[in-house]
Legacy VTK file of the C-alpha trace (Angstrom):
# vtk DataFile Version 3.0
C-alpha trace
ASCII
DATASET POLYDATA
POINTS 464 float
15.696 -79.032 -31.820
18.320 -77.948 -29.310
20.107 -75.931 -32.007
16.852 -74.249 -33.021
16.114 -73.293 -29.414
19.624 -71.873 -29.067
19.182 -69.778 -32.225
15.830 -68.437 -30.993
17.345 -67.442 -27.643
20.316 -65.760 -29.332
18.047 -63.811 -31.680
15.828 -62.768 -28.754
18.874 -61.515 -26.870
19.928 -59.431 -29.883
16.491 -57.784 -30.012
16.471 -57.317 -26.232
19.900 -55.661 -26.224
18.884 -53.471 -29.150
15.691 -52.477 -27.373
17.602 -51.616 -24.195
20.113 -49.517 -26.178
17.279 -47.590 -27.831
15.697 -46.989 -24.419
19.011 -45.776 -23.026
19.588 -43.429 -25.980
16.074 -42.017 -25.780
16.444 -41.570 -22.027
19.782 -39.803 -22.446
18.578 -37.356 -25.125
15.050 -36.799 -23.770
15.856 -36.649 -20.059
19.530 -35.970 -19.347
20.337 -33.812 -22.370
16.855 -32.302 -22.778
17.438 -29.018 -20.878
20.655 -28.279 -22.804
19.058 -29.084 -26.159
16.055 -26.887 -25.424
18.350 -24.020 -24.455
20.723 -24.394 -27.410
20.847 -21.169 -29.499
20.657 -23.113 -32.799
17.497 -24.935 -31.786
14.718 -23.241 -33.828
12.081 -24.841 -31.676
13.838 -23.366 -28.656
13.552 -19.860 -30.161
9.826 -20.340 -30.758
9.381 -21.762 -27.291
11.314 -18.819 -25.782
8.753 -16.384 -27.166
6.005 -18.299 -25.375
7.776 -18.110 -22.004
7.104 -15.091 -19.815
10.707 -13.954 -19.276
12.106 -12.714 -16.008
12.909 -9.063 -15.471
16.175 -7.427 -14.421
16.041 -5.002 -11.493
18.478 -2.630 -9.800
19.275 -3.125 -6.118
16.579 -0.584 -5.215
13.861 -2.159 -7.325
13.896 -0.252 -10.630
13.085 -2.386 -13.675
15.831 -2.054 -16.292
14.784 -4.949 -18.527
11.047 -5.541 -18.804
8.756 -7.626 -21.003
5.445 -7.202 -22.780
3.161 -9.808 -24.347
2.425 -9.216 -28.054
0.764 -11.162 -30.845
4.234 -12.508 -31.708
4.976 -13.582 -28.150
6.856 -11.940 -25.322
9.060 -9.006 -26.338
11.684 -7.164 -24.309
11.256 -3.560 -23.143
13.905 -1.125 -21.884
12.273 1.294 -19.381
15.452 3.371 -18.861
17.305 2.300 -21.972
20.306 4.632 -22.202
21.099 4.418 -18.493
21.488 0.631 -18.529
22.256 -0.165 -22.174
25.695 -1.633 -21.450
24.178 -3.897 -18.808
21.046 -5.144 -20.568
22.404 -5.198 -24.132
20.009 -4.647 -27.033
18.880 -8.216 -27.822
19.064 -11.782 -26.515
22.655 -12.160 -27.706
24.149 -9.119 -25.970
24.798 -7.958 -22.408
23.150 -9.671 -19.467
20.420 -10.991 -21.752
23.006 -13.339 -23.197
24.946 -14.384 -20.107
21.792 -14.771 -17.955
19.610 -16.204 -20.725
18.879 -19.495 -18.956
17.884 -17.762 -15.728
15.704 -15.155 -17.455
13.882 -17.875 -19.424
13.850 -20.503 -16.662
15.812 -22.966 -18.768
18.722 -25.346 -18.253
19.649 -25.608 -14.581
16.980 -23.020 -13.748
14.159 -25.077 -15.279
11.404 -26.297 -12.946
8.336 -28.191 -14.110
6.694 -27.708 -10.723
7.165 -23.941 -10.870
5.475 -23.798 -14.281
2.586 -25.956 -13.039
2.091 -23.784 -9.942
2.264 -20.575 -12.000
-0.078 -21.983 -14.616
2.336 -20.884 -17.319
5.985 -21.128 -18.303
7.984 -18.365 -16.642
11.560 -17.258 -16.232
13.267 -15.915 -13.139
13.958 -12.354 -12.060
17.503 -11.033 -11.683
18.353 -8.366 -9.111
21.636 -6.517 -9.616
23.855 -4.663 -7.126
23.505 -1.427 -9.143
22.257 1.726 -7.385
19.658 3.284 -9.708
20.126 6.897 -8.555
23.921 6.881 -8.875
23.739 5.046 -12.209
21.358 7.628 -13.693
23.402 10.499 -12.260
26.689 9.162 -13.671
25.081 8.605 -17.083
23.901 12.206 -17.212
27.251 13.595 -16.024
29.065 11.635 -18.756
26.688 12.767 -21.517
28.614 14.104 -24.516
31.864 12.530 -23.318
33.714 9.246 -23.775
34.825 7.215 -20.810
33.459 5.291 -17.856
32.312 5.544 -14.247
32.716 2.527 -11.964
31.759 2.405 -8.291
32.332 -0.488 -5.884
31.422 -1.151 -2.277
34.905 -2.096 -1.062
34.073 -4.498 1.757
31.504 -6.558 -0.152
32.687 -6.163 -3.764
29.198 -5.111 -4.902
29.326 -3.023 -8.094
27.187 0.050 -7.419
27.664 1.909 -10.695
28.814 0.738 -14.114
28.461 3.442 -16.750
30.047 3.589 -20.194
29.893 6.642 -22.456
28.753 7.196 -25.096
25.658 5.132 -24.510
22.721 4.251 -26.787
19.008 3.439 -26.760
18.735 -0.374 -26.969
15.103 -0.187 -28.127
16.122 1.624 -31.340
19.134 -0.441 -32.422
17.160 -3.188 -34.186
14.309 -0.969 -35.367
15.710 -1.075 -38.913
18.834 -2.184 -40.760
20.147 1.347 -41.339
20.061 2.182 -37.640
21.835 -1.069 -36.788
24.609 -0.508 -39.345
25.126 3.068 -38.165
25.411 1.793 -34.608
27.922 -0.932 -35.470
30.088 1.442 -37.539
29.913 4.421 -35.178
33.529 5.693 -34.711
32.824 6.429 -31.017
32.211 2.672 -30.446
29.115 2.974 -28.227
28.759 -0.812 -28.070
31.960 -1.196 -26.014
31.492 -1.341 -22.267
34.410 0.924 -21.411
34.203 0.206 -17.690
35.063 -3.466 -18.243
36.551 -3.589 -21.729
38.244 -0.211 -22.211
42.029 -0.365 -21.725
43.635 2.926 -20.702
47.140 4.047 -19.664
46.778 4.643 -15.900
49.234 7.512 -15.560
49.915 8.597 -11.997
46.916 6.769 -10.480
49.170 3.725 -10.815
51.422 5.234 -8.137
48.798 4.135 -5.590
49.943 0.588 -6.303
53.674 1.426 -6.240
53.338 3.256 -2.924
51.318 0.401 -1.398
53.841 -2.244 -2.480
56.840 -0.224 -1.226
55.241 0.489 2.151
54.238 -3.132 2.606
57.718 -4.368 1.614
59.233 -2.082 4.235
61.495 -0.153 1.859
59.779 3.195 2.458
57.544 5.124 4.843
55.277 8.117 4.152
58.164 10.308 5.398
60.848 8.823 3.099
62.510 11.725 1.235
63.144 11.844 -2.519
64.799 14.452 -4.719
63.098 15.667 -7.910
65.075 17.888 -10.273
62.317 18.047 -12.908
64.033 15.636 -15.257
66.243 12.707 -14.320
67.609 9.468 -15.740
66.427 6.570 -13.600
67.641 3.068 -14.520
68.807 4.277 -17.955
65.460 5.860 -18.848
64.607 9.561 -18.806
61.758 10.413 -16.434
60.290 13.915 -16.691
58.134 15.485 -13.992
55.105 17.638 -14.814
56.743 20.332 -12.665
59.563 21.276 -15.024
61.605 23.041 -12.353
61.279 20.015 -10.108
59.934 19.519 -6.588
63.313 19.578 -4.908
63.152 17.416 -1.801
59.776 15.904 -0.986
58.397 13.058 1.093
56.637 9.987 -0.306
53.337 11.406 0.974
53.962 14.674 -0.889
55.075 12.770 -4.004
51.788 10.830 -4.046
49.733 13.978 -3.493
51.426 15.885 -6.333
52.057 12.917 -8.679
55.843 13.145 -8.880
56.905 10.447 -11.395
60.612 10.662 -10.560
60.012 9.671 -6.929
57.935 6.649 -7.951
60.342 5.556 -10.683
63.079 5.448 -8.036
60.770 3.702 -5.587
59.910 0.980 -8.113
63.585 0.371 -8.900
64.312 0.064 -5.171
61.471 -2.415 -4.860
63.045 -4.585 -7.576
61.463 -6.482 -10.492
60.703 -9.736 -8.651
58.952 -8.120 -5.699
57.151 -5.715 -8.024
55.807 -8.617 -10.069
54.740 -10.483 -6.925
52.709 -7.503 -5.733
51.038 -7.226 -9.160
49.897 -10.823 -8.663
48.844 -10.269 -5.053
46.664 -7.313 -6.085
45.306 -9.362 -9.060
45.965 -6.148 -10.953
45.967 -7.629 -14.460
43.113 -10.100 -13.935
39.867 -9.763 -15.831
36.698 -9.486 -13.762
34.695 -12.680 -13.394
31.336 -11.054 -14.033
28.294 -11.828 -16.163
29.631 -9.381 -18.775
32.975 -9.999 -20.542
35.943 -7.926 -19.383
39.477 -7.335 -20.606
42.592 -8.340 -18.634
45.233 -5.676 -18.124
48.556 -5.384 -19.943
51.976 -4.555 -18.553
55.634 -4.738 -19.605
57.586 -7.757 -18.393
59.787 -6.076 -15.793
61.837 -9.242 -15.244
62.848 -9.607 -18.912
65.504 -7.802 -21.000
65.946 -4.186 -19.871
63.617 -5.036 -17.000
64.899 -2.309 -14.667
64.270 0.345 -17.319
60.733 -0.956 -17.842
60.285 -1.120 -14.075
61.140 2.574 -13.631
58.598 3.523 -16.323
55.897 1.194 -15.011
56.304 2.255 -11.383
55.346 5.845 -12.159
52.463 4.913 -14.487
54.331 5.304 -17.762
55.327 2.634 -20.295
52.925 0.222 -22.027
50.692 -0.474 -19.005
46.968 -0.583 -19.873
44.206 -1.188 -17.326
40.418 -1.095 -17.259
38.531 1.328 -14.989
37.254 -1.697 -13.053
40.851 -2.818 -12.393
41.687 0.611 -10.940
38.466 0.503 -8.890
39.434 -2.912 -7.521
42.916 -1.567 -6.673
41.401 1.300 -4.695
38.821 -1.010 -3.098
41.688 -3.208 -1.860
43.292 -0.182 -0.187
39.950 0.809 1.368
39.339 -2.793 2.480
42.485 -2.959 4.641
44.542 -4.674 1.951
42.119 -7.534 1.267
41.267 -8.290 -2.372
37.591 -8.937 -3.100
36.369 -10.230 -6.462
33.561 -7.825 -7.470
30.084 -9.104 -8.267
27.130 -7.700 -10.197
24.244 -10.155 -9.645
22.849 -9.838 -6.123
20.316 -12.641 -6.462
18.123 -14.617 -8.853
14.600 -15.356 -7.705
11.294 -16.811 -8.876
8.243 -14.609 -9.453
7.054 -15.778 -6.027
10.150 -14.259 -4.423
11.868 -17.566 -3.656
15.627 -17.025 -4.045
17.456 -19.673 -6.062
20.842 -17.914 -6.229
22.508 -15.307 -4.073
25.665 -13.502 -5.226
28.491 -12.219 -3.082
31.989 -10.866 -3.464
34.669 -13.531 -3.237
37.708 -13.019 -1.021
40.714 -13.908 -3.174
43.656 -13.006 -0.960
45.525 -10.327 0.927
47.596 -7.902 -1.142
49.165 -5.855 1.656
48.880 -5.541 5.417
46.132 -3.461 7.016
48.635 -0.887 8.415
50.166 -0.431 4.940
46.712 0.094 3.416
45.883 2.642 6.123
49.098 4.551 5.357
48.262 4.770 1.647
44.721 5.905 2.400
46.064 8.498 4.839
48.413 9.917 2.207
45.523 10.192 -0.272
43.370 11.991 2.311
46.248 14.409 2.945
46.418 15.131 -0.786
42.749 16.189 -0.817
43.107 18.290 2.348
46.158 20.116 0.957
44.233 21.065 -2.168
45.996 18.825 -4.694
42.731 17.025 -5.489
40.248 19.487 -3.993
37.790 18.953 -6.863
36.907 15.626 -5.218
36.406 17.020 -1.725
33.072 16.582 0.105
32.176 18.947 2.934
32.284 17.222 6.323
33.621 13.946 4.889
37.203 12.683 4.758
37.903 11.637 1.163
40.950 9.793 -0.130
41.520 10.632 -3.782
43.997 10.684 -6.645
43.821 12.330 -10.052
45.907 11.840 -13.185
46.203 13.381 -16.614
47.691 11.123 -19.277
49.137 13.282 -22.090
48.537 12.853 -25.801
52.043 11.478 -26.383
50.835 8.163 -24.925
48.593 7.707 -27.953
45.378 7.810 -25.888
45.062 10.925 -23.729
42.685 10.632 -20.797
42.087 11.915 -17.298
41.456 9.824 -14.197
39.990 10.392 -10.770
39.967 7.718 -8.060
38.153 8.437 -4.795
36.942 6.640 -1.670
34.889 7.884 1.279
34.502 8.112 4.189
38.198 7.452 4.861
38.863 4.631 7.310
35.561 2.870 6.645
34.795 3.632 3.011
31.270 2.905 1.855
32.109 3.439 -1.812
35.016 3.683 -4.212
34.444 5.649 -7.424
36.663 5.658 -10.514
36.093 8.025 -13.434
38.039 8.054 -16.687
37.353 10.642 -19.394
38.956 10.308 -22.810
40.635 13.236 -24.600
40.913 15.377 -21.462
44.257 16.939 -20.564
43.533 17.936 -16.944
42.969 15.173 -14.392
40.604 16.952 -11.989
38.808 19.413 -14.279
36.131 17.007 -15.546
36.687 13.595 -13.969
37.080 15.038 -10.448
33.669 16.735 -10.145
31.939 13.692 -11.663
33.582 11.375 -9.116
32.686 13.768 -6.296
28.995 13.966 -7.237
28.591 10.199 -7.623
30.464 9.569 -4.366
28.202 12.033 -2.518
25.124 10.194 -3.774
26.422 6.772 -2.793
27.590 7.616 0.729
24.314 9.443 1.461
22.327 6.371 0.400
LINES 1 465
464 0 1 2 3 4 5 6 7 8 9 10 11 12 13 14 15 16 17 18 19 20 21 22 23 24 25 26 27 28 29 30 31 32 33 34 35 36 37 38 39 40 41 42 43 44 45 46 47 48 49 50 51 52 53 54 55 56 57 58 59 60 61 62 63 64 65 66 67 68 69 70 71 72 73 74 75 76 77 78 79 80 81 82 83 84 85 86 87 88 89 90 91 92 93 94 95 96 97 98 99 100 101 102 103 104 105 106 107 108 109 110 111 112 113 114 115 116 117 118 119 120 121 122 123 124 125 126 127 128 129 130 131 132 133 134 135 136 137 138 139 140 141 142 143 144 145 146 147 148 149 150 151 152 153 154 155 156 157 158 159 160 161 162 163 164 165 166 167 168 169 170 171 172 173 174 175 176 177 178 179 180 181 182 183 184 185 186 187 188 189 190 191 192 193 194 195 196 197 198 199 200 201 202 203 204 205 206 207 208 209 210 211 212 213 214 215 216 217 218 219 220 221 222 223 224 225 226 227 228 229 230 231 232 233 234 235 236 237 238 239 240 241 242 243 244 245 246 247 248 249 250 251 252 253 254 255 256 257 258 259 260 261 262 263 264 265 266 267 268 269 270 271 272 273 274 275 276 277 278 279 280 281 282 283 284 285 286 287 288 289 290 291 292 293 294 295 296 297 298 299 300 301 302 303 304 305 306 307 308 309 310 311 312 313 314 315 316 317 318 319 320 321 322 323 324 325 326 327 328 329 330 331 332 333 334 335 336 337 338 339 340 341 342 343 344 345 346 347 348 349 350 351 352 353 354 355 356 357 358 359 360 361 362 363 364 365 366 367 368 369 370 371 372 373 374 375 376 377 378 379 380 381 382 383 384 385 386 387 388 389 390 391 392 393 394 395 396 397 398 399 400 401 402 403 404 405 406 407 408 409 410 411 412 413 414 415 416 417 418 419 420 421 422 423 424 425 426 427 428 429 430 431 432 433 434 435 436 437 438 439 440 441 442 443 444 445 446 447 448 449 450 451 452 453 454 455 456 457 458 459 460 461 462 463
C-alpha cells in the first residue's frame, strides 16, 4: 500500500511539473514574446493584421504630411502627398526608407504597442512621427537639383537637427509598385535613383577637405592663419607630386589665403608637418569616417592609412583632399557643423518626436554630444578664414546680402574617376543657424552650380 501511494504521488508530480512547464511555455510565447512575434516580417498573420491597423503618419517639422494613409476595401494603404520631395525619406513600401526602420512605431507594435491606447481610440492605431526636416527648404532643394545628380544636406549645427536631406535624381514612390515593368525599370535605372546620395553616396572631397586639415593644424598649434607657404604651381611634397590649379603658382601666401583659394600644395605641406599620428587622432576626434546613426542606413567614409607603408606620401595627398579619401555629403556637413558649433561634435538626428494620435509624446529625439574635436578659438579661426574667402570673392556665389557667410567650394576633376563639385556654407557666421552642403556630380566648376543652390537653401533656412 505504501509503495502504491508513493507511485501515485510520483506520477502526480510528473503531471504537475509537465503542466507547469506548459504554462510557462505558453506564458513566454503568448505574453513575453508576443509583441515580437506579431511584428515579425515573416508572420503572415502580422501582415494581415497590419492592414487592419490605422497607421501613423510622418510629418515634417512644420506639419506637412509626407507619408499619409487611406482606408480601402483591402485595408489601410499608404499615400505619398509630396512623393518626389520626400521619396528618399519615406521609401516606396513597408520595406524601404523610414517605413522600414520606423515600422513598429508607425503601426503601434512591439515596444510601441499599447492595449489601453487601442481601447481608448476604439480601434487599433499606430503612432505619428515628426521629423526635423524643413518642408520649404526640402522642396526648394529638390527643385534646384532637378535634372542633376547629387545631394543637398542641411544641419542645424548646435542641435544636430537635419533640416534638409535631398538626393537627386528622385522618384515618385506611388508609381514604383504600380506594375512590374515600372519596378524593373526603376531598379535597373543607370542613374540609381534608389540610392540616398546624402547618406550613402561616397565622393572624393577635393579641397573642401582642407577645412579639416586647417582646423587640425590650428588646434595643434603648428600654424596660424598668418603662417606663410610657398606655392610654385607644382611641387614634390613627401615624395609625391602635388599640382596646384593655378599652374603658375600662388607664390607666397598665408594659410588664410590658401584656404580661400584652395591651394593644395600649402595643405599637403601642412598635413606633413602635422604628422601621421596627430592627423589620425584628429580624424577620430572629428568622427570624420563614422556613419550616421540615423533611421536610414548610411555609409562610413574611407581614407588611406597614413600611418602605414608610405604613410607620409599618403598623408600629403590626403591633407589636400586628394588620394583615395571618400566621404558622404552628411560627413562633410557634420565637419562644417563642428566648426560652426565651436569645435563640438554633435551626432545628427532626423526624428524629432514620436507621438500618439492624441498628441501624447512617447519619444523625443535630440542630437547627441559625442566629443570635442578642436578648441573654440581654433574653430573661430577656421570660420573666420572661410568668411574672408567669401568677402574676397573666392566663393562669392554663396554670398548673402547683409549676412556673414563662411563657405568653401571645390571642383574634383575627372581624373579622380568621379568628377563632382562641392559647396559647403554656414550662416550667420559666429552663431550659425544652418550649415548647407551641396554636391553635384559631373560638374567641373565648384561654385557654378553647387554654389547658387547652397546659397538659396541657406537663405531660406536662416530666414525661417
